[in-house]
VOBA-1610 file (N, C-alpha, C; in pm, whole numbers, padded with zeros to 5 digits, always signed):
BEGIN
Met+00084-00119+00000Met+00000+00000+00000Met+00088+00124+00000Arg+00042+00227-00071Arg+00119+00351-00074Arg+00023+00470-00076Thr+00064+00576-00007Thr-00009+00701-00008Thr+00091+00814+00013Gln+00047+00937-00005Gln+00139+01048+00018Gln+00149+01082+00167Val+00036+01084+00236Val+00035+01115+00379Val-00043+01006+00452Ala+00021+00941+00548Ala-00046+00845+00635Ala-00089+00917+00761Ile-00217+00909+00794Ile-00273+00977+00911Ile-00314+00871+01012Val-00258+00878+01131Val-00292+00783+01236Val-00393+00850+01329Gly-00516+00798+01329Gly-00621+00852+01415Gly-00732+00919+01336Ala-00857+00876+01363Ala-00974+00932+01295Ala-01059+01014+01391Gly-00992+01098+01469Gly-01061+01198+01548Gly-01075+01325+01466Pro-01116+01435+01529Pro-01132+01561+01454Pro-01005+01605+01381Ala-00887+01589+01446Ala-00763+01634+01382Ala-00733+01552+01257Gly-00733+01420+01271Gly-00701+01336+01156Gly-00800+01348+01043Leu-00928+01353+01077Leu-01031+01363+00974Leu-01027+01497+00902Met-01007+01606+00978Met-01000+01736+00913Met-00875+01747+00826Leu-00762+01693+00873Leu-00642+01695+00790Leu-00666+01618+00660Gly-00725+01499+00671Gly-00754+01422+00551Gly-00848+01496+00457His-00946+01566+00514His-01043+01641+00433His-00973+01755+00358Leu-00888+01830+00428Leu-00818+01942+00365Leu-00723+01893+00256Leu-00655+01782+00282Leu-00563+01729+00181Leu-00640+01677+00059Met-00752+01611+00083Met-00831+01558-00028Met-00880+01672-00117Arg-00922+01782-00058Arg-00968+01897-00136Arg-00855+01957-00220Ala-00730+01939-00174Ala-00616+01993-00247Ala-00555+01892-00344Gly-00615+01773-00352Gly-00565+01673-00444Gly-00447+01593-00392Ile-00427+01594-00260Ile-00317+01519-00198Ile-00372+01388-00144Glu-00309+01276-00178Glu-00355+01145-00131Glu-00323+01127+00017Ser-00418+01066+00091Ser-00392+01030+00230Ser-00474+00908+00266Thr-00425+00833+00362Thr-00498+00719+00417Thr-00502+00736+00569Ile-00620+00722+00626Ile-00638+00735+00770Ile-00648+00595+00831Val-00567+00569+00932Val-00565+00440+01002Val-00618+00463+01144Glu-00723+00389+01181Glu-00790+00409+01310Glu-00807+00276+01384Leu-00773+00274+01512Leu-00786+00153+01593Leu-00932+00111+01609Arg-01020+00207+01633Arg-01158+00177+01668Arg-01245+00157+01544Thr-01364+00105+01568Thr-01461+00091+01459Thr-01524+00226+01427Arg-01587+00234+01311Arg-01656+00359+01276Arg-01767+00388+01376Glu-01839+00286+01420Glu-01948+00306+01514Glu-01897+00364+01645Tyr-01784+00315+01692Tyr-01727+00366+01817Tyr-01686+00512+01801Val-01615+00542+01693Val-01566+00678+01670Val-01682+00777+01661Glu-01788+00738+01593Glu-01901+00831+01575Glu-01986+00845+01700Ser-01972+00756+01796Ser-02052+00765+01919Ser-01969+00811+02038Arg-01843+00845+02016Arg-01753+00887+02124Arg-01788+01032+02161Val-01867+01048+02267Val-01924+01179+02301Val-01818+01268+02365Arg-01802+01386+02310Arg-01715+01489+02365Arg-01790+01622+02356Ala-01738+01719+02431Ala-01799+01852+02426Ala-01784+01911+02287Gly-01856+02017+02261Gly-01850+02076+02127Gly-01887+02222+02124Val-01796+02310+02168Val-01813+02453+02149Val-01712+02494+02042Leu-01762+02533+01927Leu-01676+02561+01812Leu-01646+02710+01802Glu-01518+02744+01796Glu-01477+02881+01775Glu-01525+02931+01639Gln-01525+03063+01624Gln-01565+03122+01496Gln-01478+03072+01382Gly-01347+03060+01405Gly-01257+03013+01300Gly-01284+02868+01261Thr-01319+02784+01358Thr-01352+02645+01328Thr-01480+02638+01246Val-01579+02716+01286Val-01705+02723+01212Val-01680+02768+01069Asp-01601+02873+01053Asp-01571+02925+00919Asp-01503+02820+00833Leu-01408+02745+00892Leu-01336+02644+00816Leu-01429+02531+00772Leu-01517+02486+00861Leu-01614+02382+00824Leu-01703+02429+00709Asn-01747+02553+00718Asn-01832+02607+00611Asn-01756+02622+00480Glu-01635+02676+00487Glu-01556+02701+00367Glu-01519+02572+00293Thr-01508+02462+00368Thr-01463+02337+00307Thr-01578+02241+00283Gly-01702+02290+00291Gly-01817+02212+00248Gly-01870+02108+00345Val-01837+02119+00474Val-01887+02022+00572Val-01966+02091+00684Gly-02020+02208+00655Gly-02091+02283+00758Gly-02242+02283+00746Asp-02299+02210+00649Asp-02443+02218+00626Asp-02523+02176+00749Arg-02492+02059+00804Arg-02569+02010+00919Arg-02542+02095+01043Met-02419+02141+01057Met-02386+02230+01169Met-02471+02357+01164Arg-02489+02413+01044Arg-02570+02535+01032Arg-02715+02507+01066Arg-02764+02386+01034Arg-02904+02354+01064Arg-02926+02321+01211Glu-02833+02245+01269Glu-02856+02189+01402Glu-02775+02255+01512Gly-02667+02323+01478Gly-02584+02387+01579Gly-02655+02505+01644Leu-02614+02536+01766Leu-02675+02644+01843Leu-02577+02762+01847Leu-02612+02871+01781Leu-02527+02990+01775Leu-02537+03066+01906His-02421+03098+01964His-02416+03172+02090His-02337+03301+02069Asn-02402+03412+02091Asn-02337+03542+02076Asn-02276+03593+02205Gly-02296+03520+02314Gly-02240+03561+02443Gly-02235+03445+02540Ile-02172+03470+02654Ile-02175+03377+02767Ile-02206+03458+02893Glu-02238+03389+03000Glu-02263+03456+03127Glu-02165+03406+03232Leu-02117+03500+03314Leu-02036+03467+03431Leu-02118+03497+03555Gly-02130+03398+03644Gly-02209+03417+03765Gly-02123+03413+03889Phe-02149+03503+03982Phe-02082+03503+04112Phe-02164+03592+04206Ala-02152+03566+04334Ala-02222+03644+04436Ala-02372+03655+04408Gly-02430+03548+04353Gly-02575+03544+04332Gly-02625+03615+04209Lys-02536+03667+04125Lys-02579+03739+04005Lys-02506+03687+03883Arg-02572+03697+03766Arg-02512+03658+03640Arg-02486+03783+03556His-02373+03783+03487His-02331+03898+03408His-02298+03850+03267Arg-02359+03911+03167Arg-02341+03865+03030Arg-02220+03931+02965Ile-02139+03848+02897Ile-02030+03897+02812Ile-02079+03891+02668Asp-02096+04006+02605Asp-02151+04015+02470Asp-02038+03994+02369Met-02010+03869+02337Met-01898+03837+02249Met-01918+03896+02110Lys-02039+03888+02058Lys-02066+03941+01925Lys-02045+04091+01920Gly-02096+04160+02021Gly-02081+04305+02024Gly-01937+04349+02045Leu-01861+04272+02121Leu-01725+04310+02155Leu-01625+04271+02047Thr-01652+04163+01973Thr-01552+04113+01878Thr-01606+04095+01736Gly-01738+04093+01721Gly-01797+04062+01590Gly-01808+03914+01564Gly-01758+03829+01655Gly-01762+03685+01638Gly-01854+03618+01737Ala-01870+03486+01723Ala-01956+03408+01810Ala-01900+03266+01817Val-01966+03181+01895Val-01933+03039+01898Val-02058+02960+01865Thr-02039+02835+01826Thr-02151+02747+01793Thr-02140+02620+01875Val-02248+02584+01944Val-02252+02459+02019Val-02295+02348+01923Tyr-02202+02256+01896Tyr-02225+02146+01804Tyr-02128+02036+01845Ala-02179+01923+01888Ala-02098+01821+01954Ala-01986+01769+01865Gln-01875+01735+01928Gln-01758+01688+01854Gln-01789+01564+01772His-01867+01470+01826His-01894+01348+01749His-01981+01376+01627Glu-02056+01487+01629Glu-02131+01526+01509Glu-02037+01581+01402Val-01936+01657+01443Val-01834+01702+01349Val-01764+01581+01286Val-01732+01482+01370Val-01667+01360+01322Val-01755+01290+01217Lys-01884+01277+01244Lys-01975+01214+01148Lys-01974+01288+01015Asp-01978+01421+01021Asp-01981+01501+00898Asp-01853+01482+00817Leu-01738+01478+00886Leu-01611+01463+00816Leu-01596+01322+00757Ile-01642+01220+00829Ile-01638+01083+00774Ile-01726+01073+00651Asp-01847+01128+00658Asp-01936+01125+00542Asp-01873+01194+00421Ala-01813+01310+00445Ala-01752+01385+00335Ala-01635+01307+00275Arg-01558+01242+00360Arg-01443+01166+00310Arg-01488+01047+00226Gln-01590+00979+00273Gln-01636+00863+00197Gln-01703+00904+00066Arg-01773+01016+00067Arg-01831+01065-00059Arg-01722+01101-00159Gly-01609+01151-00108Gly-01500+01191-00196Gly-01405+01080-00233Gly-01431+00958-00183Gly-01346+00845-00217Gly-01221+00833-00132Gly-01212+00909-00024Gly-01096+00899+00064Gly-01100+00772+00147Glu-00983+00723+00186Glu-00976+00594+00255Glu-00959+00613+00405Ile-01043+00542+00482Ile-01027+00529+00626Ile-01030+00380+00658Val-00926+00332+00724Val-00920+00191+00765Val-00956+00185+00913Phe-01080+00146+00944Phe-01125+00136+01082Phe-01092-00002+01138Gly-01093-00011+01272Gly-01081-00140+01339Gly-00950-00210+01317Thr-00839-00135+01321Thr-00707-00195+01301Thr-00648-00238+01435Thr-00543-00318+01429Thr-00468-00360+01548Thr-00319-00352+01518Gly-00240-00349+01626Gly-00095-00353+01610Gly-00037-00240+01530Val-00092-00120+01541Val-00042-00007+01464Val+00095+00036+01516Ser+00189+00055+01425Ser+00322+00105+01462Ser+00376+00190+01347Ile+00467+00281+01379Ile+00523+00370+01277Ile+00675+00352+01273His+00732+00364+01152His+00874+00334+01132His+00930+00425+01023Gly+01060+00448+01028Gly+01130+00516+00920Gly+01102+00664+00908Phe+01035+00724+01005Phe+01001+00866+00993Phe+01122+00956+01019Asp+01232+00900+01066Asp+01355+00978+01081Asp+01438+00975+00954Gly+01386+00911+00850Gly+01453+00907+00720Gly+01359+00952+00609Asp+01378+00898+00490Asp+01300+00941+00374Asp+01186+00846+00337Ser+01171+00736+00411Ser+01073+00635+00371Ser+00988+00589+00490Pro+00899+00673+00539Pro+00816+00635+00654Pro+00721+00519+00619Ile+00690+00439+00718Ile+00599+00326+00702Ile+00507+00319+00824Val+00379+00292+00799Val+00284+00260+00906Val+00247+00113+00890Arg+00270+00035+00994Arg+00233-00107+00992Arg+00109-00127+01079Phe+00019-00213+01032Phe-00102-00243+01108Phe-00162-00372+01055Ser-00255-00426+01132Ser-00330-00544+01087Ser-00477-00509+01080Lys-00543-00569+00982Lys-00687-00550+00964Lys-00747-00687+00935Asp-00840-00730+01021Asp-00903-00862+01008Asp-00799-00973+01001Gly-00693-00958+01082Gly-00591-01061+01090Gly-00488-01059+00980Val-00498-00964+00887Val-00403-00954+00776Val-00309-00837+00800Ala-00178-00859+00793Ala-00079-00754+00815Ala-00064-00666+00691His-00049-00536+00716His-00033-00439+00606His+00083-00346+00636Glu+00146-00297+00528Glu+00246-00191+00537Glu+00200-00077+00449Leu+00191+00041+00509Leu+00150+00160+00435Leu+00271+00251+00419His+00323+00258+00297His+00439+00342+00268His+00391+00483+00233Cys+00466+00584+00275Cys+00419+00722+00257Cys+00537+00818+00256Asn+00507+00944+00227Asn+00608+01049+00234Asn+00614+01112+00373Tyr+00497+01122+00439Tyr+00489+01183+00572Tyr+00386+01108+00655Ile+00406+01113+00788Ile+00309+01058+00882Ile+00255+01171+00968Ala+00124+01175+00986Ala+00059+01270+01076Ala+00006+01192+01196Gly+00060+01221+01314Gly+00017+01154+01436Gly-00097+01230+01500Cys-00220+01184+01474Cys-00341+01249+01525Cys-00418+01152+01615Asp-00343+01071+01689Asp-00403+00959+01762Asp-00421+00983+01911Gly-00420+01109+01954Gly-00456+01142+02091Gly-00346+01119+02192Phe-00375+01157+02315Phe-00277+01154+02424Phe-00223+01013+02448His-00310+00913+02436His-00271+00774+02464His-00231+00698+02338Gly-00209+00769+02228Gly-00177+00703+02102Gly-00034+00653+02096Ile+00002+00596+01983Ile+00134+00534+01967Ile+00237+00626+01902Cys+00194+00737+01842Cys+00287+00818+01762Cys+00387+00893+01850Arg+00340+00969+01948Arg+00434+01045+02031Arg+00534+00953+02102Pro+00490+00841+02164Pro+00587+00752+02230Pro+00686+00684+02135Ser+00661+00690+02004Ser+00753+00629+01908Ser+00877+00714+01883Val+00874+00838+01930Val+00987+00929+01914Val+01078+00916+02037Pro+01211+00920+02021Pro+01300+00914+02136Pro+01267+01021+02240Asn+01267+00983+02368Asn+01231+01076+02474Asn+01317+01201+02474Ser+01442+01189+02431Ser+01534+01302+02434Ser+01494+01414+02338Val+01406+01382+02244Val+01364+01482+02144Val+01272+01587+02206Phe+01188+01543+02301Phe+01079+01627+02348Phe+01109+01695+02481Thr+01051+01811+02500Thr+01039+01875+02630Thr+00890+01881+02662Thr+00852+01836+02780Thr+00711+01829+02818Thr+00683+01925+02932Phe+00572+01996+02920Phe+00525+02089+03023Phe+00385+02044+03065Glu+00361+02033+03195Glu+00228+01989+03237Glu+00192+02043+03374Arg+00062+02048+03397Arg+00006+02090+03526Arg-00121+02009+03551Asp-00129+01948+03669Asp-00251+01879+03711Asp-00327+01970+03807Tyr-00457+01978+03790Tyr-00540+02063+03875Tyr-00600+01980+03989Pro-00619+02042+04106Pro-00666+01967+04223Pro-00817+01949+04227Phe-00880+01942+04110Phe-01024+01920+04102Phe-01057+01859+03967Ala-01179+01812+03954Ala-01228+01751+03829Ala-01367+01805+03802Trp-01423+01764+03688Trp-01562+01799+03655Trp-01648+01673+03657Leu-01757+01679+03728Leu-01861+01577+03717Leu-01962+01629+03616Gly-01974+01561+03503Gly-02061+01608+03395Gly-02180+01518+03374Ile-02291+01577+03338Ile-02412+01500+03308Ile-02476+01549+03178Leu-02551+01459+03114Leu-02646+01494+03010Leu-02785+01470+03067Ser-02875+01563+03042Ser-03010+01553+03097Ser-03114+01575+02988Asp-03218+01491+02990Asp-03331+01510+02898Asp-03418+01624+02949Ala-03369+01744+02934Ala-03440+01864+02977Ala-03406+01976+02881Ala-03505+02049+02839Ala-03480+02163+02750Ala-03397+02267+02823Pro-03294+02323+02758Pro-03215+02427+02824Pro-03304+02543+02870Ser-03280+02590+02991Ser-03366+02695+03048Ser-03324+02834+03005Gln-03214+02844+02931Gln-03177+02971+02868Gln-03085+02941+02751Gly-03054+03042+02670Gly-02990+03017+02542Gly-02841+03029+02535Glu-02774+03061+02647Glu-02628+03076+02644Glu-02566+03008+02765Leu-02435+02979+02754Leu-02364+02911+02862Leu-02354+03000+02985Val-02359+02937+03102Val-02342+03008+03228Val-02227+02943+03305Tyr-02122+03021+03329Tyr-02009+02978+03413Tyr-02031+03036+03552Met-02048+02950+03652Met-02085+02996+03786Met-01976+02968+03887Asn-01930+03073+03952Asn-01839+03061+04065Asn-01922+03079+04192Ser-01947+02969+04262Ser-02027+02976+04385Ser-01941+02941+04505Asp-01991+02969+04623Asp-01917+02935+04745Asp-01899+02784+04759Arg-01981+02706+04690Arg-01973+02560+04697Arg-01883+02500+04588Gly-01835+02586+04498Gly-01751+02539+04389Gly-01808+02576+04254Phe-01734+02547+04150Phe-01771+02585+04014Phe-01885+02498+03961Ala-01967+02556+03872Ala-02066+02481+03796Ala-02080+02546+03659Leu-02114+02465+03559Leu-02132+02514+03422Leu-02263+02464+03366Phe-02342+02558+03314Phe-02465+02526+03243Phe-02435+02536+03094Ser-02463+02427+03022Ser-02445+02425+02878Ser-02560+02346+02817Met-02551+02317+02690Met-02658+02242+02624Met-02601+02164+02507Arg-02670+02057+02471Arg-02631+01975+02358Arg-02725+01998+02240Ser-02852+02028+02270Ser-02953+02048+02166Ser-03070+02123+02230Pro-03173+02156+02153Pro-03290+02224+02212Pro-03365+02139+02314Thr-03333+02011+02325Thr-03403+01924+02421Thr-03309+01859+02524Val-03178+01884+02513Val-03082+01819+02602Val-02992+01924+02666Thr-02983+01920+02799Thr-02898+02010+02875Thr-02771+01938+02917Arg-02657+02008+02910Arg-02529+01956+02954Arg-02486+02039+03075Leu-02452+01973+03186Leu-02417+02043+03309Leu-02293+01980+03371Tyr-02215+02065+03439Tyr-02095+02019+03507Tyr-02088+02081+03646Leu-02026+02010+03740Leu-01994+02068+03869Leu-01855+02024+03912Gln-01785+02113+03978Gln-01652+02085+04030Gln-01659+01980+04139Cys-01564+01883+04134Cys-01560+01781+04237Cys-01414+01739+04259Asp-01393+01653+04357Asp-01260+01599+04383Asp-01224+01499+04273Pro-01097+01499+04225Pro-01060+01404+04120Pro-01075+01258+04161Ala-01069+01230+04292Ala-01080+01092+04340Ala-01225+01053+04369Glu-01319+01139+04336Glu-01460+01112+04365Glu-01507+00985+04294Asp-01591+00907+04363Asp-01650+00786+04306Asp-01785+00823+04245Ile-01798+00811+04113Ile-01920+00851+04045Ile-02040+00772+04094Glu-02018+00649+04142Glu-02129+00566+04190Glu-02193+00623+04316Lys-02121+00710+04385Lys-02175+00771+04507Lys-02258+00895+04477Trp-02261+00935+04351Trp-02339+01051+04311Trp-02470+01005+04248Met-02569+00985+04332Met-02702+00951+04283Met-02762+01073+04213Asp-02860+01050+04129Asp-02918+01160+04051Asp-02971+01271+04140Asp-03038+01236+04248Asp-03094+01338+04338Asp-02983+01425+04398Arg-02873+01361+04433Arg-02761+01437+04491Arg-02703+01533+04388Ile-02688+01487+04264Ile-02634+01574+04159Ile-02723+01696+04138Trp-02853+01674+04125Trp-02942+01787+04101Trp-02945+01882+04221Ser-02944+01828+04342Ser-02944+01912+04460Ser-02822+02003+04462Glu-02705+01945+04431Glu-02583+02024+04433Glu-02580+02126+04320Leu-02623+02087+04202Leu-02627+02181+04090Leu-02717+02299+04119Leu-02835+02274+04169Leu-02930+02382+04195Leu-02878+02476+04303Leu-02806+02424+04401Leu-02747+02510+04503Leu-02639+02599+04441Arg-02559+02543+04354Arg-02449+02621+04296Arg-02498+02725+04196Phe-02609+02699+04128Phe-02663+02794+04031Phe-02761+02894+04094Arg-02781+02886+04224Arg-02879+02974+04288Arg-02844+03120+04263Cys-02940+03194+04210Cys-02922+03335+04176Cys-03032+03419+04240Asp-03006+03547+04253Asp-03106+03637+04310Asp-03232+03644+04227Asp-03221+03622+04095Asp-03339+03630+04008Asp-03412+03495+03998Arg-03366+03395+04076Arg-03429+03263+04087Arg-03419+03178+03960Trp-03330+03218+03868Trp-03308+03133+03751Trp-03242+03003+03795Gln-03274+02895+03727Gln-03207+02768+03750Gln-03224+02680+03627Pro-03139+02579+03611Pro-03156+02485+03499Pro-03283+02404+03516Asn-03340+02362+03404Asn-03451+02267+03410Asn-03400+02130+03453Val-03476+02064+03537Val-03439+01932+03588Val-03503+01825+03500Gly-03425+01722+03465Gly-03477+01613+03384Gly-03404+01484+03412Arg-03438+01381+03341Arg-03375+01250+03357Arg-03229+01256+03313Ile-03139+01210+03398Ile-02997+01205+03365Ile-02969+01081+03280Thr-02917+01103+03161Thr-02891+00991+03068Thr-02744+00953+03062Gln-02656+01038+03113Gln-02513+01007+03110Gln-02445+01088+03218Lys-02348+01027+03286Lys-02270+01101+03384Lys-02129+01042+03392Gly-02032+01128+03423Gly-01894+01083+03433Gly-01808+01192+03493Ile-01687+01156+03531Ile-01593+01249+03593Ile-01473+01268+03503Thr-01438+01393+03476Thr-01327+01428+03388Thr-01219+01499+03467Pro-01097+01443+03476Pro-00987+01514+03543Pro-00946+01635+03462Met-00879+01729+03527Met-00839+01854+03461Met-00687+01864+03461Arg-00632+01887+03343Arg-00487+01901+03333Arg-00450+01986+03213Ser-00328+02038+03218Ser-00267+02107+03105Ser-00142+02031+03066Phe-00118+02019+02935Phe-00006+01940+02885Phe+00036+01994+02750Val+00167+02014+02732Val+00222+02055+02603Val+00354+01982+02581Thr+00373+01929+02462Thr+00500+01870+02422Thr+00561+01952+02309Glu+00688+01984+02323Glu+00762+02057+02219Glu+00885+01976+02179Pro+00919+01975+02049Pro+00845+02029+01935Pro+00731+01935+01896Met+00659+01972+01792Met+00546+01892+01743Met+00582+01813+01618Gln+00710+01809+01585Gln+00752+01739+01464Gln+00889+01677+01488Tyr+00912+01566+01422Tyr+01042+01498+01427Tyr+01059+01423+01297Gly+01158+01464+01220Gly+01176+01402+01090Gly+01053+01422+01003Arg+00997+01313+00954Arg+00878+01321+00869Arg+00751+01284+00946Leu+00758+01293+01078Leu+00641+01273+01163Leu+00596+01408+01219Phe+00467+01438+01202Phe+00409+01561+01253Phe+00293+01525+01346Leu+00297+01579+01468Leu+00195+01550+01569Leu+00095+01664+01576Ala-00032+01629+01602Ala-00137+01732+01608Ala-00242+01692+01710Gly-00311+01792+01763Gly-00423+01767+01854Gly-00378+01715+01989Asp-00461+01628+02049Asp-00436+01581+02184Asp-00308+01499+02198Ser-00248+01458+02089Ser-00122+01384+02100Ser-00010+01473+02152Val-00026+01605+02138Val+00080+01696+02184Val+00033+01805+02279His-00096+01821+02297His-00142+01922+02394His-00280+01888+02448Ile-00296+01913+02577Ile-00424+01898+02646Ile-00452+02028+02720Val-00574+02076+02716Val-00612+02194+02793Val-00728+02160+02886Pro-00738+02225+03002Pro-00858+02204+03084Pro-00980+02252+03006Pro-01096+02190+03027Pro-01212+02219+02941Pro-01279+02353+02967Thr-01232+02428+03065Thr-01301+02553+03101Thr-01312+02650+02984Gly-01210+02659+02904Gly-01213+02754+02792Gly-01268+02697+02664Ala-01309+02569+02663Ala-01371+02504+02545Ala-01279+02508+02424Lys-01154+02465+02442Lys-01053+02482+02336Lys-00999+02354+02275Gly-01025+02237+02332Gly-00958+02115+02289Gly-00969+02087+02140Met-01091+02069+02091Met-01109+02038+01949Met-01066+02155+01861Asn-01088+02277+01907Asn-01051+02393+01826Asn-00899+02401+01805Leu-00823+02367+01909Leu-00678+02364+01894Leu-00635+02259+01793Ala-00699+02142+01799Ala-00666+02034+01706Ala-00692+02078+01561Ile-00806+02143+01539Ile-00840+02191+01404Ile-00740+02297+01358Ala-00699+02385+01450Ala-00601+02488+01414Ala-00467+02426+01375Asp-00425+02321+01449Asp-00299+02253+01415Asp-00301+02201+01272Val-00406+02127+01238Val-00405+02060+01106Val-00431+02158+00993Arg-00489+02271+01025Arg-00500+02375+00921Arg-00361+02419+00877Val-00270+02438+00972Val-00133+02475+00939Val-00062+02359+00871Leu-00079+02238+00927Leu-00011+02121+00870Leu-00055+02095+00727Ala-00185+02107+00702Ala-00235+02085+00566Ala-00173+02184+00469Gln-00166+02311+00507Gln-00107+02410+00417Gln+00039+02380+00390Gly+00111+02334+00495Gly+00251+02299+00476Gly+00269+02181+00383Leu+00185+02079+00398Leu+00195+01961+00312Leu+00156+01992+00168Val+00053+02072+00151Val+00013+02112+00015Val+00127+02189-00053Glu+00187+02282+00021Glu+00299+02358-00034Glu+00413+02264-00074Arg+00440+02165+00011Arg+00549+02070-00018Arg+00521+01989-00145Phe+00399+01938-00159Phe+00369+01853-00274Phe+00346+01933-00401Lys+00301+02057-00389Lys+00274+02137-00508Lys+00398+02208-00560Ser+00483+02255-00466Ser+00598+02336-00510Ser+00733+02278-00472Gly+00732+02179-00384Gly+00858+02122-00336Gly+00917+02193-00217Ser+00857+02306-00177Ser+00909+02385-00066Ser+00865+02326+00069Thr+00958+02322+00164Thr+00925+02279+00300Thr+00924+02399+00396Arg+00907+02518+00342Arg+00911+02641+00424Arg+00814+02633+00541Leu+00688+02602+00514Leu+00589+02595+00621Leu+00605+02472+00708Leu+00634+02357+00648Leu+00652+02235+00727Leu+00765+02252+00828Asp+00873+02317+00788Asp+00986+02336+00878Asp+00947+02423+00999Arg+00847+02507+00981Arg+00806+02599+01090Arg+00676+02557+01156Tyr+00631+02436+01127Tyr+00502+02388+01182Tyr+00494+02403+01333Ser+00593+02352+01406Ser+00591+02360+01552Ser+00589+02506+01599Glu+00676+02586+01541Glu+00687+02726+01582Glu+00554+02800+01564Ile+00489+02780+01450Ile+00364+02851+01421Ile+00253+02805+01515Cys+00240+02674+01531Cys+00131+02621+01614Cys+00152+02652+01762Leu+00274+02638+01810Leu+00298+02654+01953Leu+00274+02797+02000Arg+00293+02893+01913Arg+00265+03031+01952Arg+00118+03046+01991Arg+00029+02987+01912Arg-00114+02993+01944Arg-00148+02901+02061Ile-00088+02782+02064Ile-00117+02686+02171Ile-00090+02745+02308Trp+00022+02814+02324Trp+00054+02868+02455Trp-00037+02985+02493Lys-00084+03059+02396Lys-00183+03162+02427Lys-00314+03099+02474Val-00352+02988+02411Val-00474+02917+02451Val-00455+02851+02587Gln-00337+02798+02613Gln-00309+02743+02746Gln-00322+02851+02853Arg-00269+02968+02823Arg-00280+03079+02918Arg-00425+03113+02947Phe-00507+03123+02842Phe-00647+03157+02859Phe-00721+03049+02937Ser-00697+02923+02905Ser-00766+02814+02973Ser-00727+02808+03120Trp-00598+02831+03149Trp-00554+02837+03289Trp-00620+02954+03362Trp-00628+03069+03296Trp-00687+03188+03359Trp-00835+03166+03389Met-00910+03114+03293Met-01052+03087+03316Met-01070+02986+03429Thr-00987+02882+03429Thr-00996+02780+03532Thr-00967+02838+03670Ser-00861+02919+03679Ser-00821+02977+03808Ser-00923+03078+03859Met-00989+03148+03768Met-01085+03250+03807Met-01216+03191+03856Leu-01251+03073+03810Leu-01386+03021+03833Leu-01394+02908+03934His-01284+02842+03967His-01288+02727+04056His-01241+02761+04197Arg-01292+02685+04294Arg-01245+02696+04431Arg-01128+02600+04451Phe-01018+02649+04506Phe-00899+02568+04527Phe-00894+02516+04670Pro-00845+02392+04689Pro-00843+02333+04823Pro-00762+02414+04924Asp-00653+02477+04879Asp-00568+02552+04972Asp-00601+02701+04973Glu-00718+02736+04925Glu-00758+02876+04914Glu-00771+02940+05053Asn-00722+03064+05065Asn-00738+03139+05189Asn-00831+03258+05165Pro-00875+03327+05268Pro-00970+03438+05249Pro-00921+03545+05152Phe-00789+03571+05151Phe-00736+03670+05057Phe-00757+03623+04913Asp-00725+03494+04886Asp-00742+03441+04750Asp-00887+03449+04706Arg-00978+03420+04796Arg-01121+03423+04762Arg-01166+03564+04725Arg-01125+03662+04806Arg-01164+03800+04776Arg-01099+03849+04647Arg-00976+03809+04622Arg-00909+03846+04497Arg-00981+03785+04377Gln-01028+03659+04390Gln-01098+03592+04281Gln-01229+03665+04248Ile-01303+03704+04351Ile-01428+03778+04328Ile-01399+03913+04264Ala-01291+03977+04306Ala-01253+04106+04246Ala-01219+04090+04099Glu-01154+03978+04065Glu-01122+03950+03924Glu-01249+03938+03841Leu-01347+03862+03892Leu-01474+03848+03821Leu-01547+03982+03811Asp-01541+04061+03917Asp-01606+04192+03917Asp-01542+04283+03812Tyr-01410+04275+03800Tyr-01340+04356+03701Tyr-01373+04312+03559Val-01369+04181+03534Val-01394+04128+03400Val-01535+04164+03353Thr-01632+04156+03442Thr-01771+04183+03403Thr-01805+04332+03407Gly-01716+04415+03463Gly-01744+04557+03473Gly-01661+04645+03383Ser-01564+04586+03313Ser-01474+04663+03227Ser-01490+04616+03083Asp-01514+04708+02992Asp-01524+04672+02850Asp-01393+04613+02799Ala-01282+04668+02844Ala-01152+04619+02798Ala-01129+04476+02845Ala-01159+04447+02971Ala-01140+04312+03024Ala-01237+04213+02960Ala-01362+04257+02944Ala-01461+04170+02880Ala-01424+04141+02736Arg-01369+04241+02667Arg-01329+04221+02527Arg-01214+04121+02518Ser-01121+04125+02611Ser-01012+04029+02613Ser-01065+03887+02630Leu-01157+03868+02724Leu-01217+03736+02742Leu-01290+03692+02615Ala-01370+03782+02560Ala-01448+03748+02440Ala-01358+03714+02322Glu-01252+03790+02304Glu-01160+03766+02192Glu-01098+03626+02202Asn-01059+03586+02322Asn-01000+03454+02341Asn-01104+03345+02330Tyr-01224+03367+02382Tyr-01327+03264+02381Tyr-01377+03238+02238Val-01396+03343+02162Val-01439+03330+02022Val-01329+03265+01938Gly-01203+03288+01977Gly-01093+03220+01910Gly-00992+03315+01852Leu-00866+03297+01891Leu-00759+03378+01837Leu-00729+03336+01693Pro-00685+03429+01611Pro-00653+03392+01472Pro-00530+03304+01465Met-00522+03221+01362Met-00402+03144+01334Met-00323+03219+01231Glu-00212+03277+01273Glu-00131+03360+01185Glu-00029+03273+01113Ile-00051+03250+00985Ile+00038+03167+00905Ile+00120+03256+00813Pro+00254+03255+00828Pro+00338+03343+00745Pro+00318+03315+00595Thr+00313+03419+00517Thr+00292+03406+00374Thr+00420+03423+00294Gly+00525+03473+00357Gly+00647+03495+00283Gly+00765+03420+00340
//
């Protein structure tokens, strides 16, 4: 088997990279461990930045998102019993769209199959070789038959627990990480959202987030201990705690409904530098993780492969490696800005175990400043809607 670009992983990063390359006439093959059914049902959050929305629309995979996605022109920050709206549209001209990650995955898989692109689902024994030279190879088995996929480049889009990053010598990478002393307990509820925009709530009992998946499904989170046992959180306990944390002077609260899914998500920040080694290029969760507070995970992955796709197209069309050589440099500049924003949102909204009265008063002052200053609100809105990806043209 031979292709120009071998892509390991059929998540948003791998699928979008394959889609962009296919539109440019560059051959690629996507190799995925899981089945198509598993990949399409792997539920993740889905707040899409303006740039991600624009890219989906520009590349012909935004039709269903435009019909079913929920456009949000603002968010609300709640503290001290009151909610304060950040008018993202008014402050920046941009917005975000709530559209689940697995729906984006479905759209990209459909588009790839319509265009004749290849995805090999349900593989085993995936390994990568020769990427430090001129002849990279991806080896895998499918239905008990061994295969070798020869290529010019490998894109490692296989997530934090994938095989691509660990295949590189440890001495190549520098890793930066931070673990947070709390997690999110998240639920899906069969209840119509009680309002049209996200609410980030800093309460005396801890952080809570009101979000939504569709006009009939509410998504909610509450801060908890990372070691918490989800089995000890009965539905009544979850709703009781959520309603206490969202308590406002105007008596607004989420609608209560049947909980259809619940789980606990740890919070961490992680970055590996560089993002390339030889003819292997890493993208998405394989090289960076952000806490979910800023809703940046999938958006960062899409931004990575937008740069990588342009670099690969330039290489195959003109022979120049100008952009490919600078892939890490270009992406990491944006990644660290997003890490900063995600850390700031997380620190501003959560209660810390070692918090003292000074820290608490400072945190409330920060929220008061952000919601009372146009300049501070604009900074939050600019980052939340999404920073531009600046790709050098010369």
